[in-house]
C-alpha positions as CSV (number, residue, x, y, z in Angstrom):
1,M,90.9,125.7,129.1
2,A,89.9,121.4,129.7
3,N,89.8,119.6,132.4
4,F,90.5,116.0,132.1
5,V,90.7,112.8,133.8
6,L,93.4,110.7,132.6
7,Q,94.8,107.1,133.7
8,V,97.2,105.1,131.9
9,P,98.3,101.6,133.9
10,N,100.5,100.9,137.0
11,N,102.7,99.6,134.3
12,L,103.9,102.8,131.9
13,R,107.2,104.0,133.4
14,S,106.8,107.6,131.6
15,F,104.6,109.2,128.4
16,T,104.7,112.3,127.2
17,V,101.9,115.1,126.7
18,S,102.1,117.9,125.1
19,A,99.7,120.6,123.5
20,S,99.7,123.8,120.7
21,V,96.8,125.4,118.7
22,S,97.3,125.2,115.2
23,S,96.7,128.7,113.1
24,N,92.8,127.8,112.7
25,G,92.6,126.9,116.4
26,S,92.0,123.4,115.7
27,P,94.4,120.5,118.2
28,P,98.0,119.9,117.4
29,L,98.6,117.4,115.6
30,S,101.2,114.6,114.8
31,S,103.3,113.5,111.8
32,S,104.7,111.0,112.8
33,G,105.1,107.6,110.4
34,S,104.0,110.2,107.2
35,S,107.2,109.7,105.7
36,G,106.4,106.2,105.1
37,G,102.6,105.7,104.2
38,V,102.9,102.5,106.7
39,G,99.7,102.8,109.5
40,G,96.8,103.8,106.8
41,P,96.3,108.1,106.9
42,V,97.9,110.6,109.1
43,I,96.3,113.7,110.2
44,L,98.2,116.8,108.9
45,E,97.7,121.0,108.4
46,L,98.4,121.2,105.0
47,P,98.6,125.0,103.7
48,L,94.7,125.3,101.0
49,D,97.1,126.7,97.9
50,K,98.6,123.1,98.2
51,I,95.4,121.3,97.9
52,R,94.2,120.5,94.4
53,R,90.2,120.4,94.1
54,P,90.1,118.4,90.6
55,L,86.3,117.7,90.3
56,M,84.2,120.5,89.4
57,R,81.3,121.3,91.1
58,T,78.2,121.1,89.9
59,R,76.0,123.4,92.5
60,A,77.2,125.8,95.0
61,N,77.9,125.6,98.1
62,D,75.4,125.9,100.9
63,P,76.3,129.7,102.0
64,I,74.8,129.0,105.4
65,K,76.3,126.3,106.4
66,V,79.8,127.7,105.6
67,Q,78.7,130.5,108.0
68,E,77.8,128.3,110.8
69,L,81.1,125.9,109.7
70,M,83.0,130.2,109.8
71,D,81.7,130.0,113.6
72,S,82.2,127.6,115.1
73,I,86.1,126.7,113.1
74,S,86.6,130.5,115.2
75,E,85.6,129.9,117.9
76,I,86.5,126.1,118.8
77,G,89.0,124.7,115.7
78,L,87.6,122.6,113.2
79,Q,86.8,119.7,114.3
80,T,87.0,116.7,111.9
81,P,89.6,116.8,108.7
82,I,88.7,117.2,105.1
83,D,89.7,113.5,103.3
84,V,93.0,114.1,100.5
85,L,94.5,111.9,98.8
86,E,98.4,112.3,97.9
87,V,99.4,110.9,95.0
88,E,103.4,111.2,94.3
89,G,103.6,114.4,96.6
90,V,100.4,116.3,94.7
91,Y,97.3,116.8,97.4
92,Y,94.1,116.2,95.9
93,G,90.9,117.1,97.3
94,F,87.0,115.5,97.2
95,S,85.3,116.3,99.9
96,G,84.7,118.8,102.8
97,C,83.7,121.6,100.9
98,H,82.0,123.3,102.8
99,R,85.2,123.7,105.5
100,Y,87.5,124.1,102.5
101,E,85.9,127.4,102.2
102,A,85.2,128.3,105.0
103,H,88.7,128.1,105.4
104,Q,89.2,130.1,102.9
105,R,86.7,133.0,104.0
106,L,88.6,133.1,107.9
107,G,91.6,133.8,105.4
108,L,93.2,130.6,107.1
109,P,96.6,129.6,105.8
110,T,96.5,125.6,106.6
111,I,93.0,123.2,106.5
112,R,93.4,119.8,108.7
113,C,93.2,117.2,106.4
114,K,92.8,113.5,106.7
115,I,96.4,112.5,104.3
116,R,96.0,109.0,103.1
117,R,98.0,108.2,100.1
118,G,97.4,106.6,96.7
119,T,98.7,105.6,93.1
120,K,97.7,107.5,89.8
121,E,95.4,104.3,89.6
122,T,94.1,105.5,92.3
123,L,93.8,109.5,91.4
124,R,91.9,108.2,88.4
125,H,89.2,106.5,89.4
126,H,89.2,109.9,91.9
127,L,88.1,111.5,88.4
128,R,85.1,108.8,87.4
């Protein structure tokens, strides 16, 4: 259990603090603002099987790095979400290959993602 100090302005009347654990042990996530796409990227848990990985890798992931990530994720959860591009309801992952593989090998159903919305033109740019 973590201890922390929360400092709030004197004029703040009320606030809510909640905590939960996701399927991979990462901190709680917020989905507010995801429907409008306003305000930049949104952090959400996505099922691994809903993330398309369109780029063929020219080399395999470093197995030592994947194992280190698996150990870390098992102990403290994923600390840095992978970047995902959402185009017309389809999710594309272009980075986070080691984190993605670590989740797969651990048998975790979801992964924490920083999702940003894009157009088909944005997707074409990433596929170049």
